[in-house]
C-alpha positions in Angstrom: -44.5 34.8 -31.1 -43.8 31.1 -31.0 -40.0 31.8 -31.2 -40.4 34.2 -28.2 -42.1 31.5 -26.1 -39.5 28.9 -27.0 -36.7 31.2 -26.0 -38.4 32.0 -22.7 -38.8 28.3 -22.0 -35.2 27.6 -22.9 -34.1 30.5 -20.7 -36.2 29.2 -17.8 -34.7 25.7 -18.2 -31.2 27.2 -18.2 -31.9 29.2 -15.1 -33.4 26.1 -13.4 -30.4 24.0 -14.4 -28.0 26.7 -13.1 -29.8 26.9 -9.8 -29.6 23.1 -9.5 -25.9 23.1 -10.2 -25.3 25.9 -7.6 -27.4 24.0 -5.0 -25.4 20.8 -5.6 -22.1 22.8 -5.3 -23.2 24.3 -2.0 -24.1 20.9 -0.7 -20.7 19.6 -1.9 -18.9 22.4 -0.1 -20.9 21.7 3.1 -19.9 18.0 2.9 -16.3 18.9 2.3 -16.2 21.3 5.3 -17.8 18.7 7.5 -15.2 16.1 6.5 -12.4 18.6 7.0 -13.7 19.4 10.5 -13.8 15.7 11.4 -10.3 15.0 10.0 -8.9 18.1 11.8 -10.5 17.0 15.0 -8.7 13.6 14.6 -5.4 15.4 13.9 -5.8 17.5 17.0 -6.7 14.5 19.1 -3.5 12.8 17.9 -1.6 16.0 18.7 -3.1 16.0 22.2 -2.0 12.4 22.7 1.5 13.3 21.6 1.5 16.3 24.0 0.4 14.2 26.9 3.1 11.6 26.1 5.8 14.2 25.9 4.6 15.6 29.2 4.9 12.2 30.8 8.4 11.8 29.4 9.5 15.3 30.7 8.0 14.5 34.1 9.9 11.1 34.2 13.1 12.8 33.1 12.7 15.5 35.8 12.1 12.8 38.5 15.1 10.9 37.3 17.2 14.0 37.5 16.0 14.7 41.0 16.8 11.2 42.1 20.2 11.4 40.6 20.8 14.8 42.2 19.7 13.4 45.6 22.0 10.4 45.3 25.0 12.6 44.4 24.3 15.4 47.0 26.9 15.6 49.8 26.0 14.6 53.3 24.7 17.4 55.5 26.0 18.1 59.0 23.6 17.0 61.8 22.9 20.6 62.9 21.6 21.6 59.4 19.6 18.4 59.3 18.0 19.1 62.6 17.1 22.7 61.5 15.6 21.3 58.4 13.4 18.8 60.3 12.3 21.4 62.9 11.4 24.0 60.3 7.8 23.7 58.9 7.7 22.3 55.5 7.1 24.7 52.7 4.9 23.7 49.8 7.0 23.8 46.6 5.6 26.2 44.0 3.6 24.5 41.3 4.5 24.9 37.7 1.9 27.1 36.0 1.1 26.2 32.5 -0.4 28.6 30.1 -4.1 28.2 29.8 -5.3 26.5 26.7 -7.9 28.6 24.9 -10.7 26.7 23.3 -10.8 26.7 19.5 -13.7 26.2 17.1 -12.6 22.6 16.7 -13.3 21.9 20.4 -16.9 22.2 19.7 -16.9 19.9 16.6 -18.4 16.5 17.5 -16.4 13.9 15.8 -17.9 10.5 15.1 -17.0 7.8 17.6 -13.6 6.3 17.1 -13.2 2.6 17.4 -10.4 2.3 20.0 -9.8 -1.4 19.1 -8.9 -0.2 15.6 -6.4 2.3 17.0 -4.9 -0.3 19.3 -4.5 -2.9 16.6 -3.1 -0.2 14.3 -0.7 0.9 17.0 0.4 -2.7 17.5 0.9 -3.2 13.7 2.9 0.0 13.5 5.1 -1.1 16.5 5.9 -4.3 14.5 7.1 -2.3 11.5 4.1 -2.8 9.2 3.9 -0.3 6.3 1.2 2.4 6.7 -0.7 1.2 3.6 -1.2 -2.2 5.2 -2.1 -0.7 8.5 -4.8 1.4 6.8 -6.1 -1.7 4.9 -6.2 -3.9 8.0 -7.6 -1.5 10.6 -9.8 0.6 8.4 -8.1 3.9 9.5 -7.5 6.7 7.0 -4.1 6.6 5.3 -3.0 9.8 7.0 -3.6 8.4 10.5 -1.9 5.2 9.6 1.2 7.2 8.4 1.1 9.1 11.7 1.0 5.9 13.8 3.8 4.4 11.7 6.0 7.5 12.2 5.3 7.6 15.9 6.2 3.9 16.3 9.4 4.5 14.3 10.3 7.5 16.6 9.6 5.4 19.7 11.8 2.6 18.3 14.6 5.1 17.6 14.3 6.6 21.1 14.4 3.2 22.7 17.4 2.1 20.7 19.2 5.4 21.7 18.4 4.8 25.4 19.6 1.2 25.2 22.8 2.3 23.4 23.4 4.9 26.1 22.7 2.4 28.9 24.9 -0.4 27.5 28.2 1.5 27.6 27.4 2.8 31.0 26.6 -0.7 32.3 29.8 -2.0 30.6 31.8 0.6 32.4 30.3 -0.2 35.8 31.0 -4.0 35.4 
């Protein structure tokens, strides 16, 4: 009888321990999910910033192309010009962009981001500082520091290519 009570007590202790382990694992998974949501929200925020920057670049290129086309366009006869002026102006069609559907990450509330840390990290990346040092100085996660460093390197390459393309053109004009 005593052996039976001891085995029941040991079984109860084992079940209790197993329940505690399962509870701790569930809590750990919840924490992991929360951290992944926060990090994914930051990644999508960075992607949105990149998308906005690329839109600005495309708009600037389109405006430059329109200015270049207007400068090269042949002169119109006076009659055609008068007809153009007398005709009511038509509103140019707007470019329609595909609507962006909200995702589950749009509803995740990320912790407030210190914009000064991002600005200083962006400045460090623009000066060619390594991502590890950017992360150490600004307190950003290593992945975000690597992203900022790669963006700064891409901007530097783009600026060098633009300067290289502009310098032969300015040399030919002189």
